[in-house]
N, C-alpha and C positions, 0 to 999 in steps of 0.2 A: 259247106260239105267239101267243095273242091279244094278250099284252102287247107283244110285238115288233111286231106289225102296228099296234097302237094308237100306239106310239112313232113308227113310220115315217110314219103318217098325220099325226100332230101335227107332226113335223119338216118334212114336206113342206108342210103348211099354213103354218108359220112362214116357210119359205123363199119361198113364193108371196106371202105378205103383204109381206115385205121387198122383193121384186122389184116388186110392184105399186105400192108407195108411192113408188118412184123413188129408193130408197136407193142410194147409190153411194159408194165410198171416195174420199177426197180425192186428187186427182191433182196433178201439177206444173202450175203456172199457165202459160198461153200468153201471151206478151208480144207486143205489136204492134211492137216495135222490136228491132233486132239488136245494137245497141251502146249501152252506158250508161256515163256517167262519174259517179262519186260525188264531189261536192265538199263540203268541210267539214272537220271535225276529222280530221286524218290518224291520230291515235292513238285514235280512237273505237272502243270495243268493239262498238257497234251497227253501225258502218260495216264493220268486219271481218267480223262474222257475216253481214251483208247481202251482202257480196262473195262469201263462201263459198256462201250459199244460192242466189244468182242464178247464180253460176258453175256450181253443181252441176246446175242445170236443163239445162245444155247448149245452151240456145237463145240466150242473150244473152252477149255478150262484155263484160266489165266492164273499162273503161279507167281509168287513173289520171286524176286531175283536171287534170293538165297537158295532157292530150290531149282536153279537153272539146270543142274545136271539131271534132274528127273523129268525135264520137259523134252518134247520132241524138237522144238525150235526155240531160239533165243532172239528176241528183238532188242538190239542195242540202240538206244537213243543217244547218239553221239553229241549232238548239239541242238539247242533250241534257242532261237534268238528273235527278239522283237526290235525293230528299227523304226525310227521316225526321221524322215529326210525332208528338208525344205525343197520344194520344187517350184514355188512361185512367190515373187515379191511384187509389191506395188511400186509406184514411182518414188515414194519416199523411203523405200528399203524395208518396209514392214512386211512380215510374212503374210501371204494370202492363201497359200495352199501347201499341204503336207502330203507326203506319200508314206503310208504305213506298210510295213513289211513284216512278215513272220516267216522265218526260215526254220526248217527241221532237217537235220542230217541223221540218217539211220542206216542200219544194215541188219540183215537177217542171216543167222547162222545156226548150225546144229550145235549141241553142247560140246561135241568133239572138235569143233572149229571149222567145219566145212562151210564155206560161204554160199548161201542160197541167193541173197541179193547183196551185191557189192555196195559199199558206202554210197548213198544217194542223197541228194539234197532236194527237198520240196520247198517251193516258194509260193507264197500268196501275197498279193499287194492290193491296196485300196488307196484311192485318192480321197482327201478330205479338205474342204475349204476351211479357212480359219477367220474368225472375227473376234476382235478384242472385246466387243460389246456382249458377246455370248460365250464367254470362256467356259462356264460351267456346263452348258448344254453341249458344247463341242467336246469337252472332256468325256461326257457320258456317251456321245456318239462315237468317239475314238475307242472307248472300252467295248461298245457293241460291235464295232468293226473288227477289233482284235478277236473277240469271241467268235464271230462269224468266220474269220480266217482260220481259226483253230479248228472249228468244226469241219471246214472244207479240207484241211490238211489230214484230219483223222479219217475222213471218208476216202480221200486219195490213198492213204496208207492202207486202209482196209482192202481196197480194190487191188492194190499191189500184192498184199499178203494172200488174197484169194487166188491170184494168178500163179502162185508158187506151186510147183509139183515136186514132191519128194521122190527120190529115186529108190 
């Protein structure tokens, strides 16, 4: 009986601490605009994921770039790049570790040309070890890491878009 009471008090204390510190689950962002056009690479996987994520919020209608003049804001995807850089070699000069990077340059503007977010670059990077005996599994791991970085970039971009206030 005492043990159960002690657990309840500890659990209640933990809940009170979390509530008191301002902890709150992440919620869907609130955007200051109702329509958005995404201009740039039409076959971009980041653009496709961004369309899905913004469209899923239900607040913003994503228009094709040909309808950019009808939207409140235009997101220009200026550059999207994946890089793979050698960062570690063994004693015989064989690759032991790579660094994977995904870069995204973008800007946000009104259809009339007023810049809301100046050209900005977002960067995600991950380290991956390499083994010649497990080439196929390392390739699959590399693809998973690139997809993870892409998701992180989309989330960062959405937070930046949510911070924009139209005048």
